[in-house]
N, C-alpha and C positions, 0 to 999 in steps of 0.2 A: 503494499500499501504505498511506503513513505518513497520507495521508487518511483511508482507512478505518480505523485503528487510534487519528486522532484525533477518529473520528467518534461511533465505538464509545465511549469512552472520558469525555464527558461522561452519557452514560445511564448506562454504569456506576455513576460516580461517584453520581449524583442514584438510582442504586437502592441504593448501598451507604449513603450519607447514611440516605434514608429508611429503607430496614431497620433500621440501626442504632438512628435513631426511633424503630420501630414497638417493639422489642428494650425500649429504656429509657421508653418514655412507656407501655407495657403495665407493667412491674416499679413505675413509680410510681404509675400507677393502684390497682394492688394492696394496696402499701405504704402509700404518703405521703398521699394524697390523702382527701379523708373523702369519705362513702357518697354527698352531692349534690353536682355541681359544677354552675356557668353552662356555659350553652351557648356563649356568646358572652364577649370578657374586656370587657365594656364593664359600667357598672352596669345591673343590674337594673333589668326594668320589670313584672312579671310572675313569677306562679310558674311558667306557662309556660316560661320560660327559663332552670329548673336540670334537668337531666337527670343519670342514674346515673351514676359512676363510671367504668363498663366504657365511656361513648363517647368516654372522651379520646382516647384513640389514630384515632379516625376522621380528624380530618386530614392524618393522616401516614398513612393507610390507602387516602384518597381521591388524594393525592401518589404514592403509589408506584403506581398502578393509574393517572394521567396518568401516569406514566415509562414504566412497561409496554408502553403503547398507542402512544406516541411513539416509542418504539426500536422494533416492531413498524412503524409507520407510515415511520421513516426511511428504509427500504429500498425503498419502492415511492414515493419522491415527490421532485422537484426539488431541488436546492440553495437556492433561496428559500424552500420549504416547511420544509426538512431546518435551516436556518436557525433561524425560529420555531420549531420546535419545539425544538430546544435551549436556545433564549432560556425557551419558556415552562416547560420543565420546571424550569429552573432556579428560576426565579419559584417556582412552585409547591413543590418543595420548602423555600425561602427558606421563604416563607408559612407553612407548615406547621410547622415549627420553631419562628415567634416563633409564632403562636397559639400552641401548647401550651407555649411559655416563660411567655408571656402570663398562660395560665390557670394555671398553675403557680403563680406570685406574683400572685396572686392573692387564689386561693386558699390560701395558705400549704401548711402541711404540718403532719406528723405524725410525733413521734418514733417509731423502730420498739421 
């Protein structure tokens, strides 16, 4: 019983973090970002790397979908694949939050 709670708690934590990140990133995209932002958080090479600010929450949406998929697959796999899914979920969540933070710090902010 304890093992089952520990298995699902990592996925639940990742889902909660991704959901909070999604809400915060939507707020930031609507109110604090300029109309166009870079797609990646590096230096721009061409204008094709500039997208609308509505694409800002995209990394968190992908991470949330990945977390939900791994949680669904967790019940059907063995212990080795379960541990890989847990680690991959946590890494995807951390990378999504880092990507959003770096894009926000690169672009700057507008006052409300």
